[in-house]
N, C-alpha and C positions, 0 to 999 in steps of 0.2 A: 223498601224504602231506601232512597239513595242515601248514603253516608251512615246509615244506622249503625252498622257494625264498626266502622272507623271511628265514629263519634263515641261509641260506648267504650271503645279501647282507649281513646284519647283521655276521655273524662276519668276512667279509673287510674289511668297513668298519671293524670295531673293531680290528682285528689286522693292518692294513695294513703297520705298521711292524715287524711280527714275523714275516716271510715264512719264517723258518726253523723255525717251529712250525706252519705251514699244515697239514702231515699230521695233527698232534694235534687241531687244530680241526676239520678236515673229518670226521675218524673220530668225534669226540665229538658232532659235529652229527648224524649219522646215527643214533647211539645215543639221542640226545635225541628225534629225530623219530620213532623207533620207539615210545618210550614215550609220546609225545604223540599218537599216531596216533588219529583218531577221526572219527566221521561226522558230518554236518550234521543230526543227528537233532532232531526237534522234540518228543519224547516228554514233554518237561518243560515245553514251552511254555505249557500250561494252568495250570502251578503258578506262573507268574510273575505280577506285578501289573502287566501291560502296560496302557498307556492305553487308556481307553475313553471316548468321546464321540461324539454325533451332531453336533457342531459341523461344518459342512461347511469343507473346505480350499479348493475351487476357487472361482475369481473369474472365470473365462473364460466366453466365450460368453454374455455378457449376464447370467448368473445373478446377479451382484451387484447390477446395476441392478434386476432382478425382486424380490430379497430385499429391497432398500432400500424399495420400495413397501410390501410386506407388513410390515416393521418399523415403518414411518410410521404404518401402521393399527393394529396391535396394541399398539404403545407410546403411542399418543395424541399424536403429534407436534402435531396441529392444536389439541389440549387443554391442552398443556404451559403456554403462557402464561398462560391464564385460571386454571389451577390454582395457579401460583405467586403470581399476584396476589392470590388469595384467602388465602394464608398469612399468618400473624402473624409478621413477620420483624423483627427489631430494625433492621436497616440496610437502606436502599434504594440502588440504582446506577441512574443515569440516563444512558443513551445517546440523545442525540438525533440522528435520522435526517435527514441532508441529503436533500432530495428530488430524486430523478432526473427528469429530463424524461420526460414520458409522450408520446414522439414516435417510438416505434418499437419493434423487437423486442428483447429482452434480449440483451446480448452479453458477453463475457468481463469487460469492465470492470465491469459490473453484478454479475457473478459474484464478482469480487475483492473489491469494496466490501461487497457484502451478507454475504459469507461471513466476512470479517474482523470485521465488526460482531458477527455470530453467534457467533463464537468468544469475543468478549469477553464477551457476554452469558451465554453457557453456563457459562463459567467462574466469572462472578460468582454464578451462580445456585448452582453447587456449593459455593461459599464461603459460602453462606447469606444472600445477598442477596436482596432482593425487587427484580426487575428492572422498570425502567419504560423501555419501548421502543415507540414508535408510529410505524410506518413511515408514510412520506408520499410524495407526488409532486408535483412542480411542473408545473402543468397549463396555465399562460398562456404567451404569448410567441411569437415568430416562429418558432422551430423547429416548433411544432406547427401554427401558422396556415399555414406554407409546405407542410408535409407533407399537411395537410387539404386543401389546394386544388390539389394535384399531380393531373394528368390530369383535371381537371373540365372539363365541356363549356361551362359558362358562363364568361364573361369576368369575371375577379375584380374588374375595375375597375367593372363595372356591377352587382355584388353589394351588397345592403343589408349594413350592419354585423351586422344580425341573423342574416342568411343565413350570413355568414362565422362568426360565434360558434357557430350550431348545428353547422355542419361541423367546426369546430375541437374543439368538445366531444365530439361523437361519436368523433372519431379519437382524443382523449385517453382517453376512456372504454375503448376497445377496446385502446388500448396498455397503459393499467393492468391490464385484465383478464389479458392475456398475460404481462405482467412479473410479476404476482402470482403466477400458476401457476408460473412458472420459480422464483421466490423460495421458494415452498412446497416444491418438488420438491428444492430445493438443501438443504433441512432448516432453513431460517432460522425461528427461533421468534419468534413474534408472534401476535396475534389478529387474523388476516387478514380474518375476516368482520365484526367488530364495532368494531374500534379502528384504523383507519388515517385519515391525514389527507390532504386534497386542497387546493391553493391556490384551486380554484375553488368549493369548497363554501361555502354561504351564510354560515355562522357565521364560518368563516375571513375572508372577504371583508369582513364587518362589522366584525370585531375590527380588521382592517387599517385600515379608514378612520378608526377611533378613534386608532390609533396615528399614523396621518398627521396628524391634528388635533393630537395631543399634541405633535409634533415641530415643527408649524407654530406653535403657540402658545408653545413655548419659544424661538421665533426661529431654529431650525436649517434650517427649509424656507423658501426664497424663490424668486421667479421673476425671471428676467433675461434680457436679449438678449446672448448669449455665443456665441463660436465653439466647437463642440463636433464631436467625431467624427461624421461622417454617412455612411450607407450608401446611395447612390442605388439600390442593387440592392434594399434593403429598404424604402426610403423612410422611413427614421426614424433618429433620433439613437441613438448607442451609447455605452455606457460603457467605459472602458478595458478592464475584464474581459471585454468582448464582442468584443476584438480578437485576431486572431492575426497574426504577422509572417512574411510570405513573403520568405525570403532570396533568391529567385530573381527578384523583381520587376524589370521593365526600364522605366526612366524616360527621358525626353528631357533630358539635360543641356545647358543653354543659356547662352551667355554674351552679354549684351546691352549696348550702350553707349548710355547716357542723355545727351542733350546739356545741359551745365550752362548755367545763365542768369546767376545772380548769384554770384560768387566774391570770395573775400577779396583784399586787395591783394597779399599774398604770392603766392596763386596767379596773379594777373594778371601780375605782375612776372616769374614764370617762364614763363608761357604765351605772353607776348608778343601777337603778332596771331593766334595758333593758337586754333581752337575746342578747347574742353576737354569731354571725355566721361567720365562715370563708368561703370566697368565693374561690372555685377552679374551674380550667377549665380543660376539657379533650376533646380530639376528639376520644377517644376510650372508650364510656360509658360502654361498656361490661366489662370492668376491675374494674369498681367501687365496685362490690361485694367484690373484692379482696384487697381493700384499706386498708392499715396497718400503714399509717403514713400521715401526711401532712408536706412538707419541706418548709423552709422560708430561706431568705437570711439575714445574721446577719447585713450587712451594709445597708439594704433596710429600707426605711421609709413606715410604714403602717398608713393608715387612718382609723378612726372608723366613719362611716357615719350612722346617724340616719335616717332610713325610716320611713316617716310618715304613709304609707300605713298600715304596719303591727307592728308599734311601736317596731322596733327591730334594733339592731346595726350590720352592715355589716363590716367586716374587709378585706381590700384589700390593694395592694401597692398604693402609692400616685398617680404614673402616669396612674393608671387604672381607676381613680375616674370618669373621664368624660365619659368613656365607660360605666362604671356600670350605671350611671345616665340614659343613653340612653336604656340600656337593661331592666331596671325594669319599666321604664315609670313611674317613680315617682320623686318627689323633694326629694333630700337628704340634710340633715344638718350635717355640719362637728362638730363631737363632740370631736375629738382630734386626735393627731398624737403621734404614739411610735415608737421607734427604733426596728428594728428586733430582738434584743437581749433579748427585754422585753417578746418574745414568749417563751424563754427557760423555760422548765417545763410546759408549757401549755399543756392542753388535749382537746379532743373533742370526740363526741359520734357518732358512725357510725350508720345512720339511719336504715340500713338493719339488723343489727345484736345487735344493743345496746351496742357493745363493747366500752370501754373506750380507746382510742389510743392517742400516743403522736405527739406533734409538734417536728420536729427535724430540725436543722441546715444543709443546704445542698449547697455545692460548685456549683452545677449545676443550682441553683436557679438564674436566670438572671433579673436584672432591666429592665423593659420595655417589658418584654414577657409575656403574660397572666395576671393573677390577683396578681402574686408575691408570691402565694401559690401553691405548686405543689401537685397534688394527687400522692400517691407513692403506686405501687402494685409490690411487689418485685419480684414475679415470672414473671412480663411481662415488664420488662424495665431495661436496662442496669445500669443506674445510680441508679435505685430503688433497684437493687440486691445488689450493692457495699454498699449502705448505709445500708441496712438491715444486711449485714455481719458485717459490723462495730459496729452495735449497738446490735447484737445478737437476732434479729427478725427472727422467724422462717419462712422459705420459702418454701411453698407447691403449687404445680400446680394444679388446679382444672378443667383444660381444656384438654380434651383427644386428642390422635393424629389426630383425624378427625375435630378438632375444635369444639367440643360440650363440654357444661358444664357437669361435672360429677355429679353423684347422690348425693354427699355430700354437693352441693352448697346450696340446700334448696331454700325456697321462690317460689317454683314452677317453677324454672329456669332449673332444670336438662333437659338434652337432647337437649337444645336449641343451635343452631349454632352461633358461634362469628359472628358479623356483624350485618346486619340489624334485624335479628330475636331476638338476645340476646339484642341489643341495645333498641329495642322497649319494650321488656319485663322490663328491668331495668328502663327505663325512667317511664314507667307505675308504677313500685313500689314506685319510688321516686318522684312521680309527687309533692306532697306538698314541696318538697326540691329544686325543679328545677327552677331556675330564668330565664333561658333563652335557647331555643333550636334553632339552626339554621344550614343549610347545607353549608360547605365551600369545595371549590375545591383547592386542594393542591398536592403536590409530595408525593406519597406513594410507598412504596417497593412491588414489585410484584414476583412472581416466574417466572423467565424467561422462564420455559418451558410450564407451565400450563396457563400463563398469567392471574393468579388469585392472589388477594391480600395474603400477608403473615402475620404473627403475631409475636409477641415476646413471647416465651413460655419457661420456666425453664423446663429442663430435664437432665438426665444423659447422658453425650456426652463425647467422647474422643477429646481432643485437642491438638495441638502442641503449645508450650509456645513461641510465637513469640517475646515476650518481651525480651527474652534472646538472640535473634538473630538479632533483627532489626539493632542495631547499628553497628555490624560487617557488616551486609548485605549492609547497607548504606554505610559504609567505602569502601567496595569492589567495589560498583558501580562507584566510581570516577575513576577506571581504566578501565571501559567499555565505548565503543564509542556508544552512543545512537542516533539513528535518527528515527524520526525528534526530534531536540533538544528539542523543546518545550514540549515533552512527559517526559522528564527527571524530571522535577520539580513535575509534577503529581504523578510519581512512587515514588519519595522520600517522598511525602507528605503522600501517603497510607501507606507506610512502617512505617513511624514515628507514625501513629495513630493505628497501627495494634498491639494489644496486645496478641491476640490468633487467632487460626485458628482451627474451628470446623471440624474434619476430619471423624466423623462417620455419617452414614446415615441409616436410617431405612427402608432399601428396601432389595432385595435379589440379583439383578441382578449387581454383583460386586464381589470384593475380599474380603472375610471375614477379619474381624478384628481377628487376630489369638491369641485370649486369651481365658482363662476358668475361671469359678468362682465356688468356693467352696459352695455347696448347703446350709450348715448350716451357715458358717460364713460370705458368701459373698466374701470372700478374692480373690483378682485377681491372677490367676497363668499364668505366661509367664516366661520362661527362655530359655537358650540356647538349652537346650536338647529338650524341646517341639518345638522349632522353627526348629531346625535341622530336626527333624522327619517329621513336616509338610512341610518342604521344600522338602523332598524326596517324600511325598505323592502327593504334588501338581505337581511337575515335572513329576511324572508317570501318575496320573489321572485328572490333572487340578484341578481347585478351586471347581468343581462340588463335590469333595469328602468331603467336609465339610457338605454337605447335604445328601449325599448318603451312607456314611460309618458310621458304629456305633461307638459310643463313645470309645469304647474298642480299635478300630483301631486308632481313631484320637489322643487318649490320652492313650497309653498302660499302664497298671498297673506297668509294669516293669520299666517305666521311673519315676514312682511316689514313688515306694517302696524303692529305694536306697536313697532317700532324705527324707524318712519319710513323705511324702505327702499323704498317704492314698491309695485310690484305685480309678479307672476309675469313678465308679459309684457315687463317692462323688462329682463329678463335672458336671456342665453344661456349654455348649459353648456359646459364644457371638453371639447374633443374628444380630447385626449390621453388615454393609459392610463398607469399606473405601470410602471417597469422591472421585470422579473421578479425582479432581485436584490433589489429592495425587497420583493416578494412573500415571497422564501423568506428574506430578511435578517431579518424580523421573526418569523419561526417560532417562537423562543424565548418571545415574548410570549403566543402562542396555544396551541401544543402542550404547552408546559410550565408551564400555568397552576397545575396542582395540585401541582407539585413545585418552587415557589418560583422559577420562571422561570430555572432555571440547570442545566445538565446536567454530569454528571461528565466526559463526553467527547463531543466532536464527532471524527468519524472519516471523512475524505473523501480524494479524490486530491490530489496535490500542487498542482494548479492553484488549489485553493480558498484558498490562503493569499492571493491576490489577488482572490478572488470572495466565496464565501459566508462564510468564516471572517471576512473583513474586513467585510462588510456587517453581519453579525450583531454583531461587536464594536462597530462604530459605532452602531448604533441602541440597543443596550443601554447603552452608554456615556451616549448622550444622555438616555434616560429613567431608567436606574436607577443610573448611576455604578458599574457593576460589569460584568465580562465575563459573558457567557452560558455559558461553559464553564470547567472546571477543567483539563482536559486537551485538547490539539489534537493529534491524531494524523493523519498523512498517508501514503498508499502511492503508488507510482509508477504508470507507464502501461503498458499491454499492447502487446506487439509479437509478431510470429511468433518462431520459434526461432532465426531467423538475426538477429534484432534490428531487422527491418524493420517499418514501419508496415503494419498490416493494410488491405487495399482488396480490393475485389471484382475490380477489374481485374488484380491481380496474382494472385488466386486463393489467398491466403494467410489468408484469414478463418476464424478458429476458432469454430464456433458452440457454445456451452455445451451446447444441446440435444443436439447430435450427440456431444458428448463423453460425456454423461450417458446417453443412450438409445441410440446409435449411429446410423450412417447407413445409406443403402440398401445399401452394400457393407460388410458387417461384417468383412471382411478389412482393408480400408483405414481403416474407421472404426468400431472396436469399440465396443461400450457399456461404459464404464469405470464407470458409477455417480457418484452425486454426490460420494462421499468422497474420489474421486481428484482431483476438482475442488477439493475443500476442502484436500486435502494441498497441492496445488499453490499455492493462495492463501496458505496459511499459510507455506509454504517461500519464497515470493517476497517477501512484505511490505515491507520497506523499500528493496528495489532500486529505482532510478530507472526502468530499463526492464525489465519483467517478461515474460520470454520464455515462450511457450507453443506447443506443436506436438506432433505425433504422437510423436516420440522422447523429448520430455521426459515427456509423459503416460505413455508406456509405461514409462519409467524409474520414476516415481513408483508406477505400478501394481505393478511388481516389488519396490520396497520395501515397499510394503503387505502383499504376499504373505509376504515374509520375517516380517514383525511377526505376520502371521496365523498363521503356522506354530509360532512361539513361544507365543502365546496358545493354540493348539489343543493343543500339548504339555502346557501347565499345566492346561487344562481335563480332558485325558485322565487325567493323574495324579491330579486332585482329584475324580475322578468319584463316589468314595464317601466322601470326606472330610467329616467333620461337625464344623465349627469349634468348636462349644461344648465338647463332651467331649474332643475329641482335639487340640486346640491345645495345644502344649507350651510351658511358661512360658520366658521369655527366658532365664532363668539355667540352664536345663536343656538348652538348645539345644546342639548339637554346635559346636566352634569354627568349622569352614567355614561353618556355617549362620548364625552369628553375623557372620561377615565378610560373608556375602552381604547381611545386613540392614544392616550399616554402609554397604555400597554402594548399597542401596536408600534408605537415609537421606540419603545424599549427593545421589543423583539426584533424590529427591522435593523436598529442599530447593531443588535448583538449579532445577528446573522450576517450582516455585511462584514463585520470584523471577523467572523468565523471564515467567511469566504476569502477575504483578503489575506488571511493567514494559512489558507489551504486546509483548513480543518473542516472537512465535509462531514465527518462523523459528528461533529457538534452542532452542525446545521441540522442534521437529522433528528438529533436528540432534542434540540430546541424546538424544532417544528412539531414533533410529537407532543412536547410537554405543553407547548403553547395551545395547540389545537384541543388537547385532551383536558385541559384546565380552563384556561381563560376563555378561549373561544366557545367551548361547550356551555360553559357557565353564563356567557353573554347571550348566547341564543336562547337558554332557558328563561334568562330575565325579559328579553324583548319579544317574546312570542306574542304576549297578549297585545301589546302596542302595535306590533307589525301586523297582526291578523286582524284585529277587531277596530282599530281606529279608521277613520275614512282615508281614501287613497292619498289625498293630498294634505292630510292634516300635518302641520309643522312638527309635532311630536314623532310621528310616523317617518316623515322625511329625514328626521334628525338621525334616527337609527338606520334608515337606508343609506344615508351618505356615509356613515361609518361602515356600514357592510360593504359599500362599493370600494372604499379605501382598503378595508381588510382583504377583500377579494383579490385586489391587485397586488398587495404585499404577499399574501399566502401563495398565489399562482407563480409570482416571479421569484420567490424564495424557492420553490421546488422545481423551477423550469430547468435549471442547468443539470439537476439530478434527474428529474423524470420529465424529459422534454416531450414525450407523447402524451402524457396525462395533462400537463401544461397547455399543449397545443389544443387538445380536446375542450378543456375549460375555456380557453380563450376564445375558441369558436362559438362558445354559448354565452359569451359576455352579454350584458344587457344592450339596451340601444346603443347605436354606433360601435357595436362590440369590436369590429376590426377597426382600431384606432387609426386614424389618417388613412384609412382604406388599407392597412397591411394585413396580409393574410397569415402572417406567423408573429408569434409573441416575441421572436428573437429579432424582429425587424423594429422592436419599439426599444425602450430603455428601461433601466433598472428603476425600481419604485422610488417614490420620493416621500419620505416621512418628515414633514414639516416640523420645523423647531417649535412653533406654537403648540404642536401637540404634547410636547413634553411640559406637563403642568404639575410641578411639585407642590404648588399650593393647594391645587384640589384634591392631590393625593392626601396631603396631611389632613385635610379636612374630612376627607371620606374614611380615613382610618377609623375614628370611634363607630361610624355607621357599620363597618364591616365586624367591629368587635361586637356590637350589639346583634348583628346578623348571626354571628357565630354562637352567641349565648342563646338566641332563640331557636336555632337548629339543633344545639345540644340539648335543650329541653323537648323539643318535639320528636326528634329521633327521625324515624321513618314516616312520620305524619307530614301531610302536604300543609304548608304555611297558609295556603289559600283558604283553608277551613277555619281561619282564626282572625279575630281582629286583635290589635294590640294598642296598648298605650304606653308611652315613654314618658316618665316624670323625670325631669332632669333640670338643674338651676346653672346659673352662671354661663360659663364658656361652651359648655356642652348644649345647653339649650339652644344657644343662639347658632350653634354650628348646625344642628338639627333642623332648625327653622329656615337654613339657607336651602335646604334640600326639600323643604316643604312649607310653603308660605301660609297655608291654612293650618288651623289647629287640627282638623280631621280631613283625612283626603285618602281616596281610593286610587288616585292616578298620580300622585306626586312621585318624584324621583326617589324619596326616602321609602316610599311604599312600594314602588317596583324593585328596588334592590332587596326589600325584606320579603317581598313576595306574598305579603298577607292580602286579606281582601280590604282591609282598612287600617290606617295607622293614625293615631293621635299623638301630638307631642304637646306635653303640659308643663307649665312652670309651678305647678303646685298639685298636690295628691288629688285624685278626684274624689267627690264627696261621697260616692257610692261605688263599691266594687262588687261586681256580682259574684255570688257564692261558688260559683263554678270556674272562678279565675285562678290562674297560677301566677304568683308574684315571685319575680326574680330579683334579688339584689345583686347588681353588677358595678363593676368598675372597668372603666376603660381609660386609655391615655389619649389626650389631646395635645395639640402643639400650642404653645403660648409664647408670645413675644415678651423676653425679659431683657434688662439691660446687659445681660451677658450673652444674649442672643435667643434663638428659638430653642425652646426646652419642652420635653414632654412631660405632662402633669396628670396625674390620675384625676379622675372625675367619677363621682359616684352617680347612679342612676337605679330607678326602679322600672322593671319591665313587667307590664301586667298583660297576661295572655288570656284570652276569652274566646270561646266558641263564636263563630260569626254570628251577628244578629240579623243580617239580612238574609233574603232569599237568594238561591242560585239563580244566575241570569241564564236562560237557555241558550243565549248567543255566545256569550264570552265566558260562561262556566265559572264566574266568580259569584261571591255570595254578597252581591251589591244591590240586588233588585228590592224594590218595596214590595212587590207582589210576586208571588210564585207563578201568576199567570201572564206576566208581561216582563220584557227584558228590562235591565237597568237603564238609567237615565242616559248613560254615555251611550249605549247601545241604540236607545231610541233616537237619540240625536244624530247618530250615523244613518241610521235607517231612513230618518226623516229627511235627510240630505238626499239620499237616494231617490225617494220618491219625488223630491222636487224635480 
């Protein structure tokens, strides 16, 4: 018997407190079950309006990936950018693409970046903007040069610059080809065939040397001999942006004593006949041969300690004294204390060359750090260099580009590499002056490409004087919207500290610095005529001409004679190339020429606050006095799903190609398709560490499947819906349908706000929540009306009208993030599915949530209905409400509100009844005369809105809810307990069937 078990359970549950009546309830139960007895007949199934659609549900076994490829073809993904560029649109949106390196296969970092940019562009396209987006590649620099030369049979030291450049170009071109294929497969909208930029294109390079000259002419570019970060492994200078810090680096920590020569009378009186030694500390012992001074702090107190072991006086700052005693393993006796100013005029003797050198006051000497006496090697330290300049100390570097001591170092050190080899040799030479040596682990700068330590090395370099630009650049940032906000402070801090930017590199794969030098005088030659001439050459031949053409063509004598500058043979060309951050940092001036050289958005990884964002800002500040961007957006970095950095050795690298297309083993590496990758990217967005892995991807795949089921339900219900003639005006919609449109309005307003604020992760979360709560609840509520009413019944068309609007809002909400999915749904839209004949949803407009949908009065009146529904479901638990009839006894305001949603006293088709999902509901203004014994009575209180003189207020209203097993028989067609006879459908279904028979 149908319902027998469930009815027995519910009766026992409802009447557990009335055990003395159990026999009555059980007896009545069997009477009810006998009347409700029916079969699972499907004889009326063909009379129902069941969903019909050929929209596929499955996304497993790689079918989603295959469908995406077909969708890209039929919807014209490759043609969309060109189409929108040809449209006459009032507003334009410019997203400037920061060029990724063309140095290898695309990885998940590429996917994250390109997808987030594409979400931005596709949203703006739907909002009616003409999108300006030209993807590009950074094609120069050491990463590409090293990759290109890997595994080569020829010794790169014997290769000519032209040979190296050819190999690097071929490598970059192949990398661009592979990356471009992936970007297209991920659905990134651009003109991939005709409108991309590369930093090695002749026009880009020609424009770049013009920019170089403009900066030079304005006095921002200069050449100088200065200490810079130098990578011996790369044999070139590096900028700060090209460093990464190894927190596990091991250095030799060395304490050395230098014999003092001349000392003040105060120190003489304290020391007596004992020799005085200044104690210094360094973690770079290889720089000790180049020591030229010892720096002290004028406000620091220095102690003179007598060592019993050697009968000598050791000088150090007061706070280092305890550490000193532990280092030399000897008892120390304090001989006296002097102020740092007493070291003015003091000298010491360098043990390696017997030169008498000065003590100098230094602002960089900090109390509590080291010994308070700082070893100073001007060619190998920034503070050291500045101090040497102030005091006129000669600065010479004795370390070659490969990090080896030059021949003039002496003491048998020539040819030794800085680092362990040089350290050992120096320590051996100074053995009698070494107080203590130990290994320390600390943070140390590494070359981010070779992953090897860098040094500080003085050399002749080209610089941009950022000290002239930073104040203006910082001022202009106040007009830029920066997300995440937490990154703004870090960028400002970096700009404040940045005094110069080293833009020269000692390599060949890049754009040459366009200057010449007079062979005899060394004077630099660069002027408008030389630059204009090189501009024409580079446009015609590319930058290779710097190495392939003779000097006479690079610098014709005719250019020189008019200015009285001699002949071509009097000059040599610069051997250095420009920093790749200069290459990309001036991209705004070349790529954005036709849009005012300013973008609405730059969108890159968090590391670009110290790199591309900053170099772009500085160059634009110098030349235009305005930032090149209105919004700066940044995303985090990808890790595996345990938060670990990906590496081949760990085997945790996630290949986006395998995510999309699947691996060899489809069980472990299924083909998810590009939209799952896009869902992941949107969801992650502003997290610092963005995790990805099999479990995470599978979770997103399941979430997409839930959304897919909901959209399939909508498509199935709307299969014959014709919007123009069948849409019901808002004022004629049923209250529960107006309520759903109110929720749609709220949702649409919210996701539009999230999109406008570039918060795509919040769009995803809102979409998930809305579908899983409100949409699924609405579907459950309207199924009976949608399936069982006649096709053109106004009540059915009312919910179909809402479903049509809901479909449009949901699909367009997800379209920027999931374009393949959205296009697939759009192709299955109801009648006239291709709106205005368009084959792509991106040729339509953003959804329109009309203001009339925002109905707060309705929301207020429905609140007590939902309160009652919650009480009802709380009592029934897992029981199906359709198995019960209810009566609600209420007075005053609550009764009037309930009657708004149910005009009749008793109804099985009212809005109230549909919301409560019972078989029948009654609204009473006085208690019923008879309450069946098997009823459950609930005393409830709900809040209703009432108009008072002070405004609208919430007031508690009491009511009684009477829950009874349904009295009617089950209707074999609609499966509700509303039939008078077990052998025939209910009256509503009979009316519908009669309409069909007519």
